[in-house]
C-alpha positions as CSV (number, residue, x, y, z in Angstrom):
1,M,-73.8,224.5,92.5
2,T,-70.8,222.6,91.2
3,M,-71.8,219.5,89.2
4,T,-70.1,216.3,88.1
5,P,-71.5,213.6,85.8
6,D,-72.5,211.8,89.0
7,G,-74.3,214.8,90.5
8,P,-73.6,217.8,92.6
9,L,-70.4,218.1,94.7
10,V,-70.8,218.5,98.4
11,N,-69.6,221.9,99.7
12,L,-67.8,220.9,102.9
13,L,-68.1,224.4,104.3
14,G,-71.8,223.7,105.1
15,L,-71.3,220.4,106.9
16,P,-71.3,220.6,110.7
17,R,-69.1,218.1,112.6
18,A,-71.8,215.4,112.7
19,G,-72.3,215.8,108.9
20,L,-68.6,215.5,108.2
21,E,-68.4,212.4,110.5
22,A,-71.3,210.8,108.6
23,L,-69.6,211.6,105.2
24,F,-66.3,210.0,106.4
25,A,-68.2,207.0,107.7
26,E,-69.7,206.5,104.2
27,L,-66.1,206.5,102.9
28,G,-65.0,203.9,105.4
29,E,-63.0,206.5,107.4
30,R,-62.8,207.1,111.2
31,P,-64.7,210.0,112.8
32,F,-61.4,211.9,113.6
33,R,-61.1,212.8,109.9
34,A,-63.9,215.3,110.5
35,V,-61.8,217.0,113.2
36,Q,-58.8,217.2,110.8
37,V,-60.8,218.6,107.9
38,M,-62.7,221.2,110.0
39,K,-59.4,222.6,111.2
40,W,-58.2,222.9,107.6
41,L,-61.4,224.5,106.5
42,H,-62.2,226.9,109.3
43,H,-59.0,227.5,111.3
44,R,-56.4,227.5,108.5
45,G,-58.7,228.7,105.6
46,V,-57.5,226.0,103.2
47,D,-59.6,225.0,100.3
48,D,-57.2,222.8,98.4
49,F,-57.5,219.1,99.4
50,D,-53.9,218.5,98.3
51,A,-52.8,220.9,101.0
52,M,-54.5,218.8,103.7
53,T,-51.3,216.9,104.4
54,D,-52.4,214.9,107.4
55,L,-55.0,213.1,105.1
56,S,-53.8,210.1,103.0
57,R,-53.2,210.8,99.3
58,D,-56.1,208.3,98.5
59,L,-58.5,210.1,100.8
60,R,-57.5,213.5,99.3
61,Q,-58.2,212.2,95.8
62,R,-61.6,210.8,96.8
63,L,-62.6,214.1,98.4
64,A,-61.6,216.0,95.3
65,G,-64.0,213.7,93.4
66,L,-67.1,214.2,95.6
67,A,-66.6,217.5,97.4
68,V,-65.6,221.1,97.0
69,V,-64.8,224.1,99.2
70,S,-66.5,227.1,97.7
71,T,-67.3,230.6,99.1
72,P,-69.4,233.5,97.8
73,E,-67.2,235.8,95.6
74,V,-66.7,239.3,96.8
75,M,-67.6,241.6,93.9
76,H,-67.2,245.0,95.7
77,E,-66.1,246.2,99.1
78,F,-67.3,249.6,100.5
79,V,-65.8,251.3,103.5
80,S,-67.8,253.9,105.4
81,T,-66.3,257.0,106.9
82,D,-67.0,255.4,110.4
83,G,-65.1,252.3,109.5
84,T,-68.1,250.0,108.7
85,R,-67.4,247.7,105.8
86,K,-69.9,246.3,103.4
87,W,-69.3,243.5,100.9
88,L,-71.4,242.8,97.9
89,M,-71.0,239.0,97.3
90,A,-72.0,236.9,94.3
91,L,-73.3,233.4,94.6
92,E,-72.6,230.6,92.0
93,D,-76.0,231.2,90.3
94,G,-75.3,235.0,90.0
95,Q,-77.5,236.1,92.8
96,R,-76.2,238.8,95.1
97,I,-76.1,239.3,98.9
98,E,-74.7,241.9,101.2
99,V,-72.6,241.4,104.4
100,V,-71.7,244.1,106.9
101,F,-68.9,244.4,109.4
102,I,-69.2,246.9,112.2
103,P,-66.0,247.6,114.2
104,E,-66.1,248.9,117.7
105,K,-63.5,249.4,120.4
106,D,-64.0,246.1,122.1
107,R,-65.7,244.0,119.5
108,G,-66.4,243.5,115.8
109,T,-69.9,242.5,114.7
110,L,-70.6,240.7,111.4
111,C,-74.1,240.9,110.0
112,I,-74.7,238.0,107.7
113,S,-77.5,237.1,105.3
114,S,-79.7,234.0,105.3
115,Q,-81.7,234.5,102.1
116,V,-81.4,236.3,98.8
117,G,-84.0,239.0,99.4
118,C,-86.9,238.5,101.8
119,A,-90.5,237.4,101.5
120,L,-91.8,239.3,104.6
121,D,-92.1,242.7,102.9
122,C,-91.7,244.8,106.0
123,S,-92.6,248.3,104.9
124,F,-89.5,250.0,106.4
125,C,-86.9,247.6,105.1
126,A,-85.1,247.8,101.7
127,T,-84.5,244.1,101.6
128,G,-88.2,243.4,101.7
129,K,-88.8,245.7,98.8
130,Q,-86.4,243.7,96.8
131,G,-88.6,240.6,97.0
132,F,-87.6,237.0,97.7
133,N,-85.3,235.0,95.4
134,R,-84.2,231.9,97.3
135,N,-82.8,230.5,100.5
136,L,-79.0,230.3,101.1
137,T,-77.4,227.0,101.7
138,S,-75.5,226.4,105.0
139,A,-72.3,226.6,103.0
140,E,-73.2,230.0,101.6
141,I,-74.0,231.3,105.1
142,V,-70.7,230.1,106.6
143,G,-68.9,231.2,103.4
144,Q,-69.8,234.8,104.2
145,V,-68.0,234.5,107.6
146,R,-65.0,232.9,106.0
147,Q,-64.7,235.6,103.4
148,A,-65.1,238.4,105.9
149,A,-62.5,236.8,108.3
150,Q,-60.0,236.5,105.5
151,R,-60.5,240.1,104.3
152,L,-60.2,241.5,107.8
153,Q,-56.8,240.0,108.4
154,G,-54.4,242.8,108.9
155,V,-57.2,245.3,109.0
156,V,-58.2,244.8,112.7
157,T,-55.0,244.5,114.7
158,D,-55.9,245.5,118.2
159,R,-57.3,242.1,119.2
160,D,-56.8,238.4,118.5
161,R,-59.9,238.0,116.3
162,A,-61.6,240.7,114.1
163,I,-65.0,239.0,114.3
164,T,-66.2,238.6,117.9
165,N,-70.0,238.7,117.3
166,I,-72.1,237.4,114.5
167,V,-75.7,238.4,113.9
168,L,-78.2,236.8,111.5
169,M,-79.6,240.2,110.7
170,G,-78.6,240.7,107.1
171,M,-80.8,240.0,104.2
172,G,-83.7,237.5,104.8
173,E,-85.7,236.0,107.6
174,P,-83.5,233.3,109.2
175,L,-86.3,231.2,110.6
176,L,-87.8,230.8,107.1
177,N,-84.5,229.0,106.2
178,Y,-84.5,226.9,109.3
179,D,-82.4,223.9,108.5
180,A,-79.6,225.7,106.7
181,V,-79.4,228.3,109.4
182,V,-79.2,225.8,112.2
183,A,-76.5,223.9,110.4
184,A,-74.5,227.1,109.8
185,M,-74.9,228.1,113.5
186,D,-73.6,224.7,114.5
187,I,-70.4,225.4,112.6
188,L,-70.1,228.9,113.8
189,L,-70.4,227.8,117.5
190,D,-68.2,224.7,117.2
191,D,-64.6,225.2,118.5
192,L,-63.4,223.4,115.4
193,G,-65.4,225.9,113.4
194,Y,-65.4,229.6,114.4
195,G,-65.7,229.2,118.1
196,I,-68.3,232.0,118.5
197,S,-69.9,232.1,122.0
198,K,-73.6,231.4,122.0
199,R,-74.1,234.7,123.7
200,R,-72.3,236.4,120.8
201,L,-74.2,234.6,118.1
202,T,-77.6,236.3,117.6
203,L,-80.5,235.2,115.5
204,S,-82.9,238.1,114.7
205,T,-86.4,237.2,113.6
206,A,-89.5,239.1,112.6
207,G,-91.6,236.7,114.5
208,V,-92.0,233.2,113.1
209,A,-93.5,231.9,116.3
210,P,-93.6,228.1,115.6
211,A,-89.9,228.2,114.5
212,I,-88.9,230.0,117.7
213,R,-90.5,227.2,119.7
214,R,-88.7,224.7,117.6
215,L,-85.4,226.5,117.9
216,A,-85.8,226.5,121.7
217,E,-85.6,222.7,121.7
218,I,-82.0,222.6,120.2
219,T,-80.1,225.8,121.0
220,D,-79.8,228.8,123.3
221,V,-78.1,231.3,121.0
222,A,-79.0,235.0,121.6
223,L,-82.5,235.9,120.3
224,A,-83.6,239.3,118.9
225,I,-87.2,240.0,118.0
226,S,-88.0,242.6,115.4
227,L,-91.2,244.0,117.0
228,H,-91.5,247.6,115.8
229,A,-95.0,248.3,117.0
230,P,-96.9,248.1,120.3
231,D,-100.2,246.7,118.9
232,D,-101.4,244.3,116.3
233,A,-103.1,246.9,114.1
234,L,-99.9,248.9,113.5
235,R,-97.7,245.8,113.3
236,D,-99.9,244.3,110.7
237,Q,-98.9,247.2,108.5
238,L,-95.3,247.4,109.3
239,V,-94.5,243.7,109.7
240,P,-97.1,241.7,107.6
241,I,-96.1,238.3,109.1
242,N,-97.9,239.6,112.2
243,R,-101.2,238.8,110.5
244,R,-100.2,235.1,110.7
245,Y,-98.4,235.2,114.0
246,P,-99.8,238.1,116.1
247,I,-98.0,239.7,119.0
248,A,-99.6,237.5,121.7
249,E,-98.5,234.3,119.9
250,L,-95.1,235.8,119.3
251,L,-94.5,236.8,122.9
252,D,-95.7,233.3,124.1
253,A,-93.0,231.8,121.9
254,V,-90.4,234.2,123.2
255,K,-91.3,233.1,126.8
256,V,-90.7,229.5,125.8
257,Y,-87.3,230.4,124.4
258,L,-86.4,232.4,127.6
259,E,-86.9,229.2,129.6
260,R,-84.2,227.6,127.4
261,L,-81.9,230.6,128.1
262,G,-82.1,230.4,131.8
263,D,-82.7,233.1,134.4
264,W,-79.6,235.1,133.8
265,R,-80.0,235.8,130.1
266,S,-82.4,238.0,128.2
267,V,-84.0,238.6,124.8
268,T,-83.5,241.7,122.7
269,I,-86.5,243.6,121.4
270,E,-85.7,245.5,118.2
271,Y,-87.9,248.6,117.6
272,T,-87.3,250.8,114.6
273,L,-88.6,254.4,115.3
274,I,-90.4,255.9,112.3
275,D,-91.4,259.6,112.4
276,G,-95.1,260.0,113.1
277,V,-95.8,256.2,112.8
278,N,-94.6,254.5,116.0
279,D,-92.6,257.1,117.9
280,S,-95.1,258.9,120.2
281,L,-95.0,258.8,124.0
282,E,-98.4,257.1,124.0
283,Q,-96.9,254.3,121.9
284,A,-93.8,254.1,124.2
285,D,-96.2,253.7,127.1
286,A,-98.2,251.0,125.2
287,L,-94.9,249.2,124.4
288,A,-94.0,249.2,128.1
289,T,-97.4,247.8,129.0
290,L,-97.2,245.1,126.3
291,L,-93.8,243.9,127.5
292,A,-94.4,244.3,131.3
293,D,-94.0,240.5,131.9
294,L,-90.7,240.6,130.1
295,R,-89.3,243.7,131.7
296,D,-86.6,241.8,133.7
297,R,-85.8,239.4,130.9
298,S,-85.5,241.8,128.0
299,K,-83.6,244.8,126.7
300,I,-85.1,247.1,124.1
301,N,-82.9,248.3,121.2
302,L,-84.3,251.5,119.6
303,I,-83.2,252.0,116.0
304,P,-84.0,255.4,114.3
305,F,-85.3,254.6,110.8
306,N,-82.6,254.5,108.2
307,P,-84.0,256.0,105.0
308,F,-83.8,254.3,101.6
309,P,-85.3,255.5,98.2
310,G,-89.1,255.0,97.9
311,S,-89.7,254.1,101.5
312,G,-92.1,257.0,102.2
313,Y,-90.9,257.2,105.8
314,R,-88.7,259.7,107.7
315,R,-86.4,259.4,110.6
316,P,-87.6,261.0,113.9
317,T,-85.9,264.0,115.3
318,E,-83.3,263.2,118.0
319,A,-85.5,264.9,120.6
320,R,-88.4,262.4,119.8
321,V,-86.0,259.5,119.9
322,R,-84.6,260.5,123.2
323,A,-88.1,261.2,124.7
324,F,-89.2,257.7,123.6
325,Q,-86.1,256.1,125.2
326,T,-86.5,258.2,128.4
327,H,-90.1,257.0,128.8
328,L,-89.1,253.4,128.6
329,L,-86.2,253.9,131.0
330,E,-88.6,255.5,133.5
331,R,-90.9,252.4,133.1
332,G,-87.9,250.3,134.2
333,F,-86.8,248.8,130.9
334,A,-83.1,248.5,129.9
335,T,-83.3,250.6,126.7
336,M,-80.4,251.2,124.3
337,L,-80.2,253.5,121.4
338,R,-78.5,252.0,118.4
339,T,-76.0,254.3,116.8
340,T,-76.5,254.4,113.0
341,R,-73.4,252.9,111.3
342,G,-72.5,252.7,107.7
343,E,-75.3,254.9,106.4
344,D,-73.1,256.6,103.8
345,I,-72.7,253.2,102.1
346,D,-76.3,252.0,102.7
347,A,-75.0,249.5,105.2
348,A,-77.3,250.5,108.1
349,C,-80.1,248.4,109.6
350,G,-82.9,248.0,107.0
351,Q,-80.8,249.2,104.0
352,L,-79.4,246.0,102.7
353,A,-80.6,245.0,99.2
354,G,-78.1,243.0,97.2
355,S,-80.2,242.5,94.1
356,F,-81.7,245.8,93.1
357,Q,-82.5,245.8,89.4
358,D,-80.7,249.0,88.9
359,R,-77.7,248.1,91.1
360,T,-75.1,249.6,88.7
361,R,-76.3,253.1,89.2
362,R,-76.3,252.8,93.0
363,R,-72.8,251.2,92.9
364,E,-71.5,254.1,90.9
365,R,-72.9,256.5,93.5
366,Y,-71.2,254.5,96.3
367,I,-67.8,254.6,94.5
368,A,-68.0,258.3,93.7
369,R,-68.9,259.1,97.3
370,L,-66.2,257.0,98.8
371,K,-63.6,258.4,96.4
372,D,-64.6,261.9,97.5
373,H,-63.9,260.8,101.1
374,G,-60.7,259.1,100.1
375,V,-61.7,255.9,102.0
376,I,-62.6,253.4,99.2
377,T,-60.5,250.2,99.4
378,H,-61.7,248.3,96.3
379,Q,-63.5,249.4,93.2
380,A,-63.3,245.9,91.8
381,V,-62.1,243.0,93.7
């Protein structure tokens, strides 16, 4: 955090429109100043107050004395053979987070982080094994998007905007950083911010049921539930927060959120398939029974487990994955199979861990591998 003798500077990147209007009201300025500054920040990517030429010189000087525009610093960029990009970003206090961009023919999805590490300790997720360090600020969350958008300029040229979809599915549990995440989403949704459609902004949660209910009162962004098991006994092992908010309570909260979404939208159920753990046909049948009430209001996203060192788990064979999917399809569920992307740079689902103690060794392996493929873009940025 940037400090002055009078206290910390306000990072304007983390203030939604209402927050900026309140700031300018305190300065004796009209609300339209918030519109001007948001355009400079998010549309033009300007971080120098002197360059904001439609503000008076006096106002620019006052802003420079009380505010700052600061983004996480990109330390390294890794590019997968499939085009996926991962950035290791450093925060002002030296903490590290990871951000992933997944390009597809008709869209580009950015997976952003909400915490440094994660406190939930899901047994199949590298981030959980890292442990929890702290929550991100709203400015640090938005700053990831700003950095990615700037670095993708000239890289994605076949559409107007490189980033069409944003998913809070990077490091951390978004609903355990509720206030900062909500503020960041306000900026991402705002036309004066990044103008992301609420159907293209997805919040993924492991199941903080009370926060889902609270979220339903203020927004209707897309919701993804990391379920991963068809019963409480197994989910207690895989997703320990289930011991506090068991499946029945979680699904009740999901139904409340669906009321907010309206009849024509659905919730996504994320299910990581782990060999010999949760991938049998009997478990597919149990999952279909569990979700019977949501069959017409949900889609199931199957994710073959992405290995990481020390997990103790294996990815199922393709035959077992397809059999699981087929069984759900036969039970009438819209069921998709997520293609693993960015696995060669540890950017796939469940592999993000920006603060490993022995990060240097892993980074050297990334760089050597990408050099071998001839696709590395930056060794040091």
